[in-house]
C-alpha positions as CSV (number, residue, x, y, z in Angstrom):
1,M,-1.7,-41.2,44.7
2,A,-1.2,-44.1,47.1
3,D,-3.5,-45.0,50.0
4,D,-0.9,-47.1,51.8
5,P,2.1,-45.2,53.3
6,E,3.9,-48.5,53.9
7,Q,4.3,-49.0,50.1
8,T,6.2,-46.8,47.7
9,P,3.5,-44.1,47.0
10,T,2.7,-42.4,43.7
11,P,2.0,-38.7,44.1
12,A,-0.7,-36.7,42.5
13,H,2.1,-34.8,40.7
14,H,5.3,-36.3,39.5
15,A,8.3,-34.1,38.7
16,P,9.8,-35.3,35.4
17,G,13.4,-34.8,34.5
18,G,14.7,-34.9,38.1
19,R,13.1,-31.5,39.0
20,P,12.9,-30.8,42.8
21,S,9.5,-31.7,44.4
22,R,7.8,-30.7,47.6
23,R,5.7,-33.1,49.6
24,L,2.6,-31.3,50.7
25,D,1.9,-31.3,54.4
26,A,-1.3,-30.2,56.1
27,R,-0.3,-26.6,56.3
28,G,0.7,-26.5,52.7
29,L,-2.4,-28.2,51.6
30,R,-4.6,-25.7,53.4
31,G,-2.6,-22.9,51.8
32,L,-3.2,-24.2,48.3
33,A,-6.6,-25.8,48.5
34,H,-8.7,-22.9,47.1
35,P,-10.1,-22.7,43.6
36,L,-8.8,-19.2,42.8
37,R,-5.3,-19.9,44.3
38,M,-5.0,-23.1,42.3
39,R,-6.1,-21.2,39.2
40,I,-3.5,-18.5,39.8
41,L,-0.8,-21.1,40.4
42,E,-1.8,-22.9,37.2
43,L,-1.5,-19.7,35.1
44,L,1.9,-18.9,36.6
45,T,3.0,-22.5,35.8
46,L,1.7,-22.6,32.2
47,D,2.3,-19.0,31.1
48,G,5.2,-17.8,33.3
49,P,5.5,-14.8,35.6
50,A,2.7,-12.2,35.8
51,T,1.5,-9.3,37.8
52,A,-1.7,-9.0,39.8
53,T,-3.0,-6.7,37.1
54,R,-2.3,-9.3,34.4
55,L,-3.9,-12.1,36.4
56,T,-6.9,-9.9,37.1
57,A,-7.5,-9.5,33.4
58,R,-7.2,-13.3,32.9
59,L,-9.4,-14.4,35.8
60,G,-12.0,-11.6,36.0
61,E,-11.4,-10.9,39.7
62,N,-10.6,-7.5,41.2
63,T,-6.9,-6.6,41.8
64,G,-7.2,-6.6,45.6
65,T,-8.5,-10.1,45.7
66,I,-5.8,-11.4,43.3
67,S,-3.1,-9.6,45.3
68,W,-4.3,-11.1,48.6
69,H,-4.2,-14.6,47.2
70,L,-0.8,-14.0,45.6
71,R,0.6,-13.0,49.1
72,H,-1.0,-16.1,50.6
73,L,0.6,-18.4,48.0
74,A,4.0,-16.6,48.6
75,E,3.7,-17.1,52.4
76,H,3.3,-20.8,51.8
77,G,6.2,-21.0,49.4
78,F,4.3,-21.8,46.2
79,I,5.3,-18.6,44.4
80,E,7.9,-15.9,44.8
81,E,8.5,-12.4,43.7
82,E,10.7,-12.0,40.6
83,T,13.3,-9.7,41.8
84,G,14.8,-7.0,39.5
85,R,11.5,-6.7,37.6
86,G,8.6,-4.4,38.1
87,T,8.1,-1.7,40.8
88,R,7.0,-1.5,44.4
89,R,3.4,-0.9,43.2
90,E,3.4,-3.6,40.5
91,R,5.3,-6.7,41.4
92,W,5.9,-9.7,39.2
93,W,5.3,-13.2,40.6
94,R,6.5,-16.5,39.5
95,R,6.1,-20.1,40.6
96,T,8.8,-21.5,42.7
97,E,10.9,-24.3,41.2
98,A,9.7,-27.3,43.1
99,D,6.7,-29.3,42.0
100,N,4.0,-30.2,44.6
101,D,3.6,-33.9,45.5
102,L,0.5,-34.9,47.4
103,Y,0.0,-38.3,49.1
104,T,-3.6,-38.9,50.3
105,A,-2.3,-41.4,52.9
106,D,-0.6,-38.5,54.7
107,F,-4.0,-37.1,55.7
108,R,-5.8,-40.3,56.5
109,D,-5.8,-39.7,60.3
110,D,-6.2,-35.9,60.1
111,P,-9.9,-35.0,60.1
112,G,-9.1,-31.3,59.8
113,S,-7.5,-32.0,56.4
114,R,-10.4,-33.8,54.8
115,G,-12.1,-30.6,53.6
116,P,-9.0,-29.0,52.1
117,L,-8.0,-32.4,50.6
118,S,-11.4,-32.7,48.9
119,V,-11.3,-29.1,47.6
120,Y,-7.8,-29.7,46.2
121,L,-8.5,-33.0,44.4
122,H,-11.8,-31.8,42.9
123,E,-10.3,-28.5,41.7
124,L,-7.3,-30.4,40.3
125,V,-9.6,-32.6,38.3
126,R,-11.6,-29.6,37.1
127,L,-8.4,-27.8,36.0
128,H,-7.3,-30.8,34.0
129,F,-10.7,-31.2,32.4
130,N,-10.7,-27.5,31.4
131,R,-7.3,-28.0,29.7
132,V,-8.7,-30.8,27.5
133,T,-11.8,-28.8,26.8
134,D,-9.8,-25.8,25.6
135,Y,-7.7,-28.0,23.3
136,V,-10.9,-29.6,21.8
137,N,-12.5,-26.2,21.2
138,E,-9.5,-24.4,19.8
139,D,-8.7,-24.2,16.1
140,W,-5.5,-26.3,15.4
141,D,-4.1,-27.2,12.0
142,D,-4.1,-30.8,10.9
143,T,-0.5,-31.3,11.8
144,W,-1.1,-30.5,15.5
145,R,-4.5,-32.3,15.5
146,R,-2.8,-35.5,14.3
147,A,0.0,-35.1,16.9
148,G,-2.3,-34.6,19.8
149,T,-4.6,-37.2,21.3
150,V,-7.5,-37.7,23.7
151,A,-7.7,-41.4,24.4
152,D,-8.5,-44.0,27.0
153,W,-8.0,-47.7,27.5
154,P,-10.9,-49.0,29.6
155,G,-10.3,-52.8,29.2
156,L,-7.3,-53.3,31.5
157,R,-7.6,-55.5,34.6
158,L,-4.6,-54.9,36.9
159,T,-3.5,-55.5,40.5
160,P,-2.4,-52.5,42.6
161,E,1.2,-53.5,42.0
162,Q,0.6,-53.7,38.2
163,L,-1.1,-50.3,38.2
164,A,1.7,-48.7,40.1
165,A,4.3,-50.3,37.7
166,L,2.3,-49.0,34.7
167,N,2.3,-45.4,36.2
168,A,6.1,-45.6,36.9
169,E,6.9,-46.7,33.4
170,L,4.7,-43.8,32.0
171,F,6.5,-41.3,34.2
172,D,9.8,-42.6,32.9
173,V,8.7,-42.1,29.4
174,I,7.7,-38.5,30.1
175,A,11.0,-37.9,31.8
176,R,12.9,-39.1,28.8
177,H,11.0,-36.6,26.6
178,T,11.5,-33.7,29.0
179,P,14.4,-31.5,27.8
180,P,16.8,-29.9,30.2
181,P,15.7,-26.4,31.3
182,D,18.5,-24.8,29.3
183,A,17.9,-26.7,26.1
184,A,16.9,-24.7,23.1
185,A,13.5,-25.5,21.7
186,A,13.0,-26.3,18.0
187,P,11.6,-23.4,15.9
188,D,8.2,-25.1,15.4
189,A,7.9,-26.3,19.0
190,L,4.9,-25.3,21.2
191,P,4.2,-25.8,24.9
192,V,2.7,-29.3,25.4
193,V,0.6,-30.5,28.3
194,V,0.6,-34.2,29.1
195,Q,-2.1,-35.4,31.4
196,L,-2.4,-38.9,32.9
197,Q,-5.4,-40.2,34.8
198,S,-5.1,-43.9,35.8
199,F,-7.2,-45.2,38.6
200,P,-9.3,-48.3,39.5
201,R,-13.0,-48.4,38.7
202,R,-15.5,-50.2,40.9
203,E,-17.4,-52.9,39.0
204,R,-21.2,-52.4,38.9
205,G,-23.2,-55.5,38.1
206,E,-26.6,-55.6,36.6
207,T,-29.5,-54.4,38.8
C-alpha cells in the first residue's frame, strides 16, 4: 500500500499473471469491510463456489445470516451466482474474476472511511495469520515441509523507493510462476498460498 497518491502506488492485493483487478472505492470498501463477509470471500476464493448451506457448515453461522452477507457481497460486485447450477432455493455463489486492490491514500481525506478501512486492514492481517497457523498445525509429509517456508529478513534498511522496487520484483517473480487459468496442473500439485508482508518498522531506542 502506498500513502502518496502522487507516486506509483503498491496495492494491498496484487493480481499476478495479468488478471483483472478492481480498485476499491469508499462504497466498495464499506461493502467488504466486515469480518464475516471477508471470511466468506476468502473461502470462495480458496475453495471455489459454495452454497449458503456449505458456508454455514464451515463458518458456524446460521443460514439466514450467511445468505444475507452473500447478497450484500453480490450487490457490491464481489461475488456472483453461478448460473446453471443449483436451484432457486439453493444457489451456488462464486467470486468474481477481478482481484481487489486497495490504496490507503485514496481514503486519507475521507473521515467516513477510517472505520471501514481499519476493519478491513485488521481483518486482512488476521486472515493471513490464520492461514500460516493452519499450515504450521497441519500434518504434512517431509517433502511438503521442506518445500514450504515461514521466514523473515529483519536486517534490511531501505528507502521508500527501494522498498517499492523490492515489492515490484517479488510480484514479478510470483507472476512468472502463476500458470495460465487453462493450464493443466501436475498430478502431484496442490493449491499454494504465497503471502508477502513487507513494511517499514519504526526504530525504538533504549529507554
